[in-house]
C-alpha positions in Angstrom: -27.7 60.6 37.6 -24.5 61.1 35.4 -26.0 61.1 31.6 -22.6 60.3 29.1 -23.7 60.8 25.2 -21.1 59.5 22.8 -21.0 61.5 19.0 -19.8 59.1 16.5 -20.2 59.1 13.1 -22.1 56.5 10.2 -18.5 54.6 10.4 -17.9 54.4 14.1 -15.4 57.2 14.3 -16.2 59.1 17.6 -16.6 62.8 17.3 -16.6 63.7 20.6 -18.8 63.4 23.8 -20.6 64.9 26.6 -21.0 63.9 29.8 -22.9 65.4 32.8 -24.8 65.8 36.5 -23.0 64.1 39.4 -23.7 60.4 40.2 -25.3 60.5 43.7 -23.6 57.5 45.0 -21.9 59.3 47.9 -21.4 62.6 49.3 -19.7 65.1 47.5 -15.9 64.7 47.8 -16.1 61.1 48.6 -18.3 59.7 45.6 -16.1 57.2 44.0 -18.9 56.9 40.8 -18.0 60.8 39.9 -14.5 60.3 40.9 -14.0 57.3 38.7 -16.1 58.8 35.9 -13.8 62.2 36.0 -10.4 59.9 36.3 -11.4 58.1 32.9 -12.7 61.4 31.2 -9.8 63.8 32.2 -7.0 60.9 30.8 -9.1 61.0 28.0 -8.5 64.8 27.4 -4.9 64.6 28.4 -4.2 61.7 25.9 -5.9 63.9 23.2 -4.1 67.0 24.4 -0.5 65.2 24.6 -0.9 62.4 21.6 -3.3 64.0 19.2 -2.6 67.5 19.8 -5.8 69.0 20.3 -7.5 71.0 23.3 -11.2 71.3 21.8 -13.5 71.0 25.5 -16.3 73.1 28.0 -16.0 72.3 31.3 -18.2 73.5 33.7 -19.2 71.6 38.0 -21.0 69.2 36.8 -20.8 69.0 33.1 -18.2 68.2 29.9 -18.8 68.4 26.6 -15.6 67.5 24.1 -15.7 67.6 19.9 -13.0 66.3 17.9 -12.2 69.5 15.4 -12.3 68.8 11.5 -9.0 68.8 10.0 -6.6 66.8 12.0 -4.4 64.8 9.7 -4.8 60.6 9.6 -2.4 59.5 12.4 -4.1 62.7 14.8 -7.5 61.3 13.8 -6.9 57.9 14.5 -4.9 58.7 17.8 -8.1 60.5 18.9 -10.5 57.6 18.1 -8.0 55.0 19.9 -8.4 56.9 22.9 -12.0 57.8 22.8 -12.7 54.5 22.3 -10.8 53.3 25.4 -12.5 56.3 27.7 -16.1 54.6 26.0 -14.5 51.0 27.4 -13.9 52.6 30.6 -17.2 54.2 31.1 -18.9 51.3 29.9 -17.2 49.0 32.8 -18.0 51.8 35.4 -21.8 51.5 33.9 -22.0 47.5 34.1 -21.1 48.1 37.9 -23.5 51.5 39.0 -26.1 51.6 36.1 -28.1 52.7 38.8 -25.7 55.8 39.0 -24.4 56.2 35.6 -25.9 55.9 32.0 -24.1 55.6 28.7 -25.5 56.3 25.1 -24.6 56.5 21.8 -25.7 59.2 19.1 -25.0 59.5 15.6 -23.6 62.3 14.0 
């Protein structure tokens, strides 16, 4: 199962995320749930890099963690939050159809 944790502050602003595990929906290389989650997460990371101006993530097999750095200006911070909230929408949509393979939860930091 893929477990995703979205870190947010008390105001609801997303401060980062962690995604770990493998869905187990299909065989390695043919797992549509893993592929969908990967596509959503990597798109968010690309947006953070190209539009918000930072690359702050750790990646290993079956593991991705990203934190929004302190010191972003107001526009960069706003863009990062919109990108991450869009990522959450995508993960929720996947979870809605494949809840036995992905679990999304939220943690205040």
